N, C-alpha and C positions, 0 to 999 in steps of 0.2 A: 608623501611629500615629493619624493624624487619622481614618482610617476606623473604627478601633476605638472611638474616643471618640464619633463620630457614631452608630454602631450602639448603643452603650451608652445614649446620650441618647435615642435613638428607643425603645429597650426600656423605659426608665424612664417616658417619657411615655405609651406604650401601656399599661403596667401601671397607672399612676395613673388613666387613663381607664377601665380595666376596673373598678378598685376604686370609683371614683365612680359608675359605672353600676349596680353591684351594691348600693350602699347608698342610692341615691336612691329616692324614693317613686314608685310608678307613677302615671300620670295618673288623676285621679278621673273618674267618669262625668259629673260636672257640667261638665267642660271643654267649652266651646263648639266647639272644634275636633274633639272626639271624639264628641260627642253626635249622635244622628240628627236630621235636620231635623224640625221640628214638623209635625204633621199638621193639616190643616184640615178642618172639618166643613162641611156645607152651610150652616149658619147663619153661618159666618165669611166665606164668599165673597161679594163684592159682586155685586149683581144690578142689571140695568138696569130702570129703571121705564118703563112705557109713557108716551108723550106724553099730556098732558092732553087731554080731549075738546075738539074744536074747534080744536086747535093744528094749523097746517099741517104737512104732511109735509116732512122734510128733502129738499133738492134739491141738485143739482150744477150750477154755472154755469161755463162755460169761455169765457175771453176769449183773444184772440190779438192779439199786437202787430201782425201783418200786416193785420188788419181791425178797427179800433176800433169798438165799438158799446156801446149801453146795454142792460143787462139788469136785471131787477128781482126783488125778493123782498118778502114781506110783513114788517112789523115783528114780531119775535118768532119768525120762521121760521128754523130752523137750515139753513144752507147751506154747502157747500164750494165755494169760489171757486178755480178753477184758471186760471193765466195762463201761456200758452205764448209763448215768445220765440224769436228767431232768433239771438241772441248772449247771452253771459253778462252779468249785471248785477243790479240791485236793483229789485224791484217793490214798490210801496207803495199802500195804500188810505188816502188822506189823511185823510178825515173820521173814520176809525175808528182811526187811529194804528197801523196794522199794516204790517209790511214783511217781505219774504222774498227770499232770493237765488234766481235762476233761471238756467238754462242751456238750450241747445237741446234736450237730452235729458232735462232735469230741470225741469219747470215749477214755478212757485211755487204753493204750496197755502195757503189761508187757511180756517180754520173760523170762520164768521161766525154770531153769534147776537146781534142787537142790536135795541133798541127805538128807536134813533135814526133817525128818518125823514129823508129828504132824498136828495140826489144826492151820491154819494161818488166823486170821480175816482180812477181807477186809473192810476198812472204807472209808467213804466219808465225807469231810468237805466242806460245801458250802462257796463260796467266800464271805468274809465280815462277816461270822458268825463262828469264830473259836471255840466258845464254844459249837456249835451244831454238834456233831460227830454222824454220822449215820452208822449203820452196813449194808453193802451192801451184804455180804455173807461170806463164809468161804472156803478157799482153803485147802483141806485135802490131805496131802501127806502121802501115805501108804508105 
């Protein structure tokens, strides 16, 4: 008796779902889920501008926690600063307010473009040892 009632209820629900699907409107073409992705033209795409004349070319500077040293760039020169470490922790460039996490296989990366001249210490703080700040090097901006 219970099985008959369950089958009858299932048949009624299935029938109502079929009726609702047949009377509902189809999705319009303006539906964002159905419409094709917009196409872009050459004018829409961003383009890189060449560096102004007289601007120094971008460079890459690599520092290592194992051998601290000072390396320099010119003010206004784009540079990528890479800091390699022997254990996990936090690397920071104090004078520029930058910080990044680093691990032995994943060095810290900083994209630097500054007019602030001076000596900017690069420090490393090992994970779990916040009181142990190590000097990794110095970024000198001339």
